[in-house]
Each structure stands twice: as C-alpha cells, then as structure tokens.
N, C-alpha and C positions, 0 to 999 in steps of 0.2 A: 230699467236694470240692463246692465251690459250682458250681451251674449255673442256666442262665439261659433262660427259654422264649422262643422264637422261633416265628413264623408263616411258613411258606414257601408260595407260590402254585403250585399245579398247574394251568397253562395248559390243558393237555389235557383235564382232566375239570373245570375251573373250580371246584376246591375248595380250601380252606385246610388245610395240614397243619402241626400243632402238633409241636414237638420239644423237648427239653430239652437244652442243649449248655453248654459252658464259656464263659464270658464272653468268652474271646478268640475262640472260634469264633463266637460271636454277633456280636461286632463286625466280623468278617471277612466273615460271611455278608451283612451289611448293604451292603457295598461291592463285594464280589467276587463277580459272577454266576456264575463258574465255579466257585468253591468252594461257593456256595449249591446249585448243581446236583448238585455231588458228596455234599452232606449229604442233598439229596432222594433220590439214588440209595441211600443208605446206609439211610435210612428204609425204602425199598422193600425192600431184602433183609432188613431186620429185621421187616417186616411183610408177609408173602407174600399175605395176603389183599387188600392194597390194590395196585392196579395204576396205576402212575405212570410218565408219559412226560416226561421232562425235557431231552431232547435238543433244545435251542432252535435248533440249526444247521438242524434238519429243516424248520423255517419257511421257509428260502430254498430249499428243494429244488425247488419248481415255480415259483419267481419269478425273474424275470431283471432284476436290478438296473440293466441297461443299455437299458432302454427309452429312446426318444426323449424321452419326458417322463413324469414321474413320476405324473401324474394320470389315466394311462390305464388301464382296466380290462382284464383278461385273464380268458379263460374256462379252466377246467379241463376234464378229460374228461367230467365230470357236466354241464358246462354252467353250473356255478355261478360267480358272480363271487367274485373272490379278495380283495374288499375287507375282509374280516374277516381274511384272512392278513396282509394290509398294516398293519392296525391292529396285530395282534399283534407284528410286527416293530417298530412304533414304540414300542409298549410296553416291548418287551425294550430298545430303545436308551436309553429313558428310565431305566432301572435303573442305567445307568453314567453317572457324570458326566464328560462330556468337558471336559478342559482344552485352552485354545488349542494348546499343543504337541503334544498328542495328536491334534488335529484336523489340524493342518499335517502331521504324520508321515502320516496317513490319506490325505490329498491327495496327497501326494508318492508314497507306495507305490502308491495307485490309478493315478497318472499312469504310474509305471514298468511297471505291470502291465496297463494298459489294452489293449493290443494282445493279450495273452493272453486277456482276458476276451471280446474281439470275435472273436477267431479261432475259438471254438467247438470247440477241440481238447481243450479239459478241461471238466468240468461247472462250472457258475457256482458252485455250492456249493463246490468244491474250490479254486477260485481264491479266493473270499472267504475261506476257511480259511487259505490262505497268506498273504493280506493280514493277517489278524488275528494270525497266527503273527510276522510282522514286528514288529508292534505289541507283542506279547507279550515278545519278545525285548528290547525297550526298556523293560519294566517296566509296560506298560499292558495289564491283564487284560481282554481283549475277546474276543467271538465273532465268526465270519464274519457270523452275521445281524446283529450290532449293527453292524459295520462298513458293511454293505449299507445298513441302514436310516438310519444316520447320513448317509451320502452322498445318500441321496435327501433327507433332510431339509435339507441344504446346497444341494442344487439347487433346492428350493423357494424358500428364502431368496433365493438368487442370482437367479433369474428374477424373483422379485417386485422386488428392487430394481432390476434392469436395465430391467424395463418401466416401473417408476416414473421413472427417470432418463431415459428416451427421451421421455416426455412433456413437451412444452414448456410452460415456465411453472412447473415444479416445481422446488423446491430438491433440490439433488443430495444423495442419501442416501450414506453411507459404511458400510463394514462391515469388520472386520478380515481377513477371508477373501476380500473381492471380488477384489483383484488374481490371486490364485493360482487363483481360480474363473474368472476372465477367461481367463487364460492356458490352462486346461485345457478349458473348454466355451464360448468365445466364438464359434467356428466352427461350432458344432453347431447343426442346422437347429432344434431346439426352443426356441432361445434368441434366434432373430432377431426384430427388431421386426416388428410387424404390418404397419406401413406401410412400403413400401420404395419408393426412387425408381425411376421408369421412364423410357424413353428419351425420353418426351414432356416430361419434368420433372415430371409429376405422380405424387402418390402412389397406390398401390393402392386407399386408402380413398377417395381423391378421385375415381377412376376408378369405384368402384363406386358411389359416390354420384351420380355424373354419369349413369351407366347406369340408376340407379334412377328419377332424374328424367325421362330420356328415356322410359323405359317407361310412366311415369305419364302423361306428356303424350299418349300414343295418337300419332293421326295427326298432332298438330301438330308432333311432334318432326322429321319428314321435312321439312316444309315450312320450319320455323324453320331447319334445317341450310342448306338451300338459299339462304334468304335470308342467312344469315351468310356463305356462300361468294361470294355475288353482291357483298354489300358489300365484302367483303376484297378481291376481284378489282378492283372500281371504285376503291378506296381506292388500291391498288397502281399502277393505271394514272393515277390522278391524281397521284401523286407522281412518277412517271417523266416525266409530261408536264410538271410544274412544274419538274423537274431538267433536262430539256432546254431549257425556256425561260430557265432560269437561266444554262445554259452559252452560248446564244446571246446574252444580254444581255451577259455578260462577254466574249464574243468581239468584240461590236460595240465596247464600251467600248475594249477593246485596241486594236482597228483605229482608233478615233478617237484614241487617245493617241498611235499610231504616226503618224498622219497629222499631228497638231500637231507632234511631234517633227520630223517630216521638214521642215515648213514653217519651223521655228526654224533648222534646220540651212542651210536655203538661203538664209535671210537673212544668216547668218553668213557663208556662201560667197561672197554678193555684196560684202561690206564690205571 
C-alpha cells in the first residue's frame, strides 16, 4: 500500500512529528485540523515514549474572547502575560482557510449566542465549542479555538477600517463583512471614535488640546480668559445698544410717515 510522509506540529512541545499515512489521509490532514489532531493522537498511542498534547481547544481555556478590545493583555495566575497564548490561537486559525460563507455563518452564530457568552453561565470554552459545532454541522470543520481567534481577527480589521473612515479627508474603505460587523459591534465601547461631540460643540480632542494650551500658558491663561469675557460682554452690550438705536430710528421714521399721511388726509378732507 502506498504511503506518504507528512509532518505534524506539536505546539505543546514545539516539535515536528513525522508519520507515514495514505495519500488520502495526507491530503485531508493538510486541510482538516480536526483530522490532523486525531492523527497526532494516534501517533501518541503508537509511541508511548512520546508525550504529545494536541487538544487545541485548551488554548482558549484561560482566554476570554469577549474582552472589550482585542489588544488588551491579561495576566494568568502566575503573572505572565498571555501574548504567546494569543499568538498560538492566531496560528491555529491560520491553519484553516475561511471562506466568505463560513465567516458569515460564524458571525451569525456568534450573534445568536452572544448573550450566552456574556452571561457567564457557561465556560467560554464550552460556548465556543458550541459555536464550532454549528459550523461543523454545515460542513465547516473548525474548532472552538479557531472560531474565537477568527472573530478576534475580524474585530481588528473592523476597528481599523472604522477608525480610518472616521478620519476626515480619508477615502472610505469598504469590506465585505463591514455591514454585519457594524450591526453586531457598532454600539460597543471599544469601537467608538476617539473624538466625540460634546455639549459645547467641541470634540474631546479639541478640548484636550485647549486644556494643554492653557496649562502651558501658565499664569497668562487666567488673564487671557478674563480679557476674553470682558471683550464678549462689551461686544454684546454694544450690539444691544445698536439694536435699540435702530428700533428708535425706525419708530421715528414711522411716526414721521404717519404725520405726513395725516396731513395728506386733512388736505383731501378740506377739498
């Protein structure tokens, strides 16, 4: 029987494991991570001296994929950052080629189970496994860790495009998943624009800039503010005075016109 040599990566020990399998199994292992995992477990059973851990779902055990923003670092019980864990998840997701229909199904499934994820009633890992199962039922062989990691990647892309489009002067960028991502995440705090309108009509960036300028001016800022207030009050009083003068002038003109009209009427009455 013909065999083909394949190489599997043991992420736990960072080693490559070689095996000889049928050409059909080799081709399937190259595209199906679940099947590749099963092969690796089979090799473990055949070679007891080699300890291999291939349960990639365990990578998501301590990671909450619903953090407000994907760039935040969390600490585990030993105090070490989980950046390496996140990279492992992203590498795992890269092993699966996500087609547009598969991504849309992932987003729709996530939307339907978002409440369960946030409720905390079930472990995050279990919920993501349920999401993965929904995709598997439609013929997409993915794991919970892959779904979690793919969503994180989609969030990054969505946030990047949204921030770019919010900047004035930029040409709008489009993305095939932008609309559905907007429906799901537009109201989330982590995707709000940096500068937001305030009651005074200024943006928060402008206010911060103004505050910085005032602080840099030191003692001059207070004096400048007083001068500005005095100027505005004086201007307002002058405008009111001019308005009163204009009203008085219009009244005098109207009285003059009424007087002339009365004179004309008297002349007509005498005839």
